[in-house]
C-alpha positions, 0 to 999 in steps of 0.5 A, spaced: 500 500 500 502 506 498 504 511 503 499 514 507 497 521 505 498 526 510 497 533 506 492 534 500 494 541 497 489 544 492 489 550 487 482 553 488 479 556 481 478 551 476 480 546 481 475 545 487 472 552 486 468 555 480 462 549 479 458 550 486 455 543 485 461 540 484 464 544 490 459 541 494 460 534 492 467 535 494 465 538 501 461 531 502 466 527 500 472 530 504 467 530 510 466 523 510 473 521 511 474 519 518 478 524 522 484 519 524 485 518 516 483 525 513 489 528 511 490 536 512 487 540 507 491 546 504 489 551 499 494 554 494 491 559 490 493 566 486 488 569 490 490 572 496 489 569 503 484 575 505 480 573 499 480 566 501 478 567 508 472 571 505 470 565 501 471 560 507 467 565 511 461 565 506 461 558 506 463 557 499 469 553 501 471 548 507 475 550 512 482 548 511 488 547 515 492 552 511 492 557 506 497 559 501 496 565 497 499 570 492 502 565 488 506 562 494 508 569 497 503 568 503 502 562 508 496 562 513 495 557 519 487 557 520 488 554 527 492 560 530 489 565 525 496 567 523 501 568 518 507 564 518 511 570 517 518 566 517 517 565 510 518 572 508 523 573 513 527 566 511 528 568 503 522 572 500 525 579 502 532 578 500 533 582 493 526 583 492 524 590 490 517 591 487 518 598 485 523 597 481 519 591 478 513 596 476 518 601 473 520 596 468 513 593 466 510 600 466 514 602 460 511 596 456 505 596 451 499 592 451 500 591 459 496 593 465 497 592 472 491 588 476 487 591 481 490 593 488 487 587 491 491 583 487 498 586 489 502 584 495 509 586 498 511 580 494 507 579 488 506 584 482 501 582 478 499 584 471 494 583 465 498 582 459 495 577 453 498 572 449 505 573 451 510 568 447 516 564 450 520 569 447 517 575 450 518 572 457 525 570 456 526 577 454 523 580 460 527 575 464 533 578 461 531 585 462 530 584 469 536 580 470 540 586 467 537 591 472 540 587 477 533 584 479 532 577 482 525 575 480 521 569 478 516 570 473 509 566 472 505 566 466 498 563 466 491 563 462 495 566 456 494 573 460 496 573 467 503 575 469 505 575 476 512 577 478 515 574 484 521 574 489 527 569 486 525 562 487 518 564 489 512 560 487 506 555 489 511 549 489 516 553 493 511 555 498 508 548 499 515 545 500 517 550 505 510 548 509 512 541 509 519 542 512 515 546 517 510 541 519 516 535 518 511 532 512 515 528 507 513 530 500 512 523 498 506 523 503 503 529 499 497 530 494 496 536 489 491 538 484 491 544 479 489 546 472 493 551 470 500 553 469 501 557 475 500 550 478 506 547 475 511 548 480 506 543 485 507 538 480 514 539 479 516 537 487 520 531 487 516 525 490 509 529 490 503 525 487 498 530 483 491 530 480 490 533 473 483 535 472 480 534 465 479 541 464 486 543 465 490 548 461 495 544 456 501 548 458 500 545 465 499 538 462 506 539 458 509 540 465 506 534 468 507 528 463 513 526 466 510 526 474 506 521 478 500 524 476 493 521 476 489 524 470 482 525 472 476 524 466 472 529 470 472 536 471 474 541 477 472 538 483 469 532 481 476 531 478 479 532 484 474 527 488 476 522 482 483 523 484 483 522 491 479 516 491 485 513 487 490 516 492 486 515 499 485 509 502 480 510 508 473 507 510 470 504 503 463 506 506 466 513 506 466 513 498 459 513 497 459 520 499 460 526 494 458 521 488 459 524 481 452 524 477 454 520 471 450 525 467 453 531 470 456 536 465 462 540 465 461 547 467 465 552 463 471 555 467 470 562 468 476 566 469 477 569 476 479 576 474 475 580 469 479 582 463 481 590 463 
């Protein structure tokens, strides 16, 4: 039998959030698990922690154990209602200059800074449609020539996030697992878009690729230990968790996926400017 799963880390939009009926089925499935077999639950989203907390308070998401927000630049512990600021102190702040990043990008054509609600001290987010790999390489070179050490995450053929060097969803999850002393081989992740790629690239992690995933993620996940769900969004997550988890067989009757369910169209979480 596979090593027991201790942590399930999932993206939100397009994965377990966005289709209300499927999200409800996920909640039923998750809560059906015996507490002594239920892994810790972590949301890992481009949404900021404050935004995720609002969704939880509104009853749209289950209460998890941890939140990772801002594409890996924030970690929040629900039990203590506190940010784990050691993440910032340990490596995010080193060599990061958000104003210098903004100065360079504001001179570009066809780009628009995302609303203030999507910005943080350690994340500069922009709308810039249809960038090619060559464009992204050119931007990285320009940052490098300016002496800026940054990571660039481009997803959904529109959303550009500039982060401190080495920061992404995967790096934040790895930091959290080290903090909790959890082996990556006891972690399952789920996602649908390019900014989830860093989760699937973590060594020894197991992954769930929902059927509505973007092609850009599929290319990166092919060589990993990945379960490719035939269902979309939260229904695909349920399907993948049934593959990886081994709790009480009776619990598997909860959160059943209707055979005639339709795949909801995936809506982008941020409107185009």
